[in-house]
C-alpha positions as CSV (number, residue, x, y, z in Angstrom):
1,M,-70.9,25.7,-19.8
2,L,-73.7,28.2,-20.1
3,Y,-77.0,27.3,-18.4
4,L,-80.1,29.2,-19.8
5,H,-83.6,28.8,-18.3
6,I,-87.0,30.3,-19.2
7,G,-88.7,31.7,-16.0
8,D,-87.5,30.5,-12.6
9,P,-85.2,27.5,-12.7
10,R,-87.1,24.3,-12.1
11,Q,-86.6,20.5,-12.4
12,A,-86.9,19.2,-15.9
13,A,-89.3,16.3,-16.7
14,G,-87.1,15.3,-19.6
15,S,-84.1,16.4,-21.8
16,E,-82.7,15.8,-25.3
17,E,-79.2,16.2,-26.6
18,T,-78.9,18.3,-29.8
19,P,-76.6,17.2,-32.6
20,E,-74.1,19.8,-31.5
21,G,-73.9,18.2,-28.0
22,H,-75.9,20.8,-26.1
23,V,-78.9,19.7,-23.9
24,L,-82.5,21.0,-24.1
25,R,-84.6,20.6,-21.0
26,F,-88.4,20.2,-21.1
27,D,-91.3,20.4,-18.6
28,A,-93.9,17.7,-18.3
29,D,-95.9,19.4,-21.2
30,G,-92.9,19.2,-23.6
31,E,-92.2,22.9,-23.4
32,V,-88.6,24.0,-23.4
33,I,-87.6,25.3,-19.9
34,G,-83.8,25.4,-20.4
35,L,-80.8,24.9,-22.5
36,T,-77.3,23.9,-21.4
37,I,-74.6,25.0,-23.9
38,I,-71.5,22.9,-23.8
39,N,-68.0,24.4,-24.5
40,T,-69.4,27.9,-24.8
41,K,-66.2,29.9,-24.8
42,W,-64.4,27.5,-27.1
43,L,-67.3,27.7,-29.6
44,L,-67.4,31.4,-29.5
45,E,-63.7,31.7,-30.0
46,R,-63.6,29.1,-32.9
47,D,-66.9,29.9,-34.7
48,H,-67.9,33.4,-33.3
49,A,-71.4,31.9,-32.9
50,I,-73.2,29.2,-31.0
51,N,-75.5,26.9,-33.1
52,V,-78.3,24.8,-31.6
53,T,-80.4,22.5,-33.5
54,V,-83.9,22.5,-32.0
55,P,-86.1,19.4,-32.7
56,E,-89.3,20.1,-34.6
57,H,-91.6,19.2,-31.7
58,V,-90.3,22.1,-29.6
59,A,-92.4,25.2,-29.3
60,V,-91.0,28.2,-27.5
61,G,-92.2,31.8,-28.1
62,P,-89.9,34.5,-29.1
63,D,-90.5,36.4,-25.9
64,A,-89.6,33.6,-23.7
65,L,-86.5,32.8,-25.6
66,A,-85.4,36.5,-25.8
67,E,-85.9,36.7,-22.1
68,A,-83.7,33.6,-21.4
69,L,-81.0,34.8,-23.7
70,A,-81.0,38.3,-22.2
71,A,-80.6,36.9,-18.6
72,A,-77.5,34.9,-19.7
């Protein structure tokens, strides 16, 4: 598993599973605060990529997402 977070790690107010089986975590305002990617190594070996379908209601800025991915 790969755990990504935006900013300091914190308790999620809610979560949602993506069609791929990953988990998006949200704060009380509905903003994405983290992502758990399941079977990371296997997906990279099989697909050479990791796909995550993000629901339409999710709003995360490119700077926050880039920061989270860079910290991984």
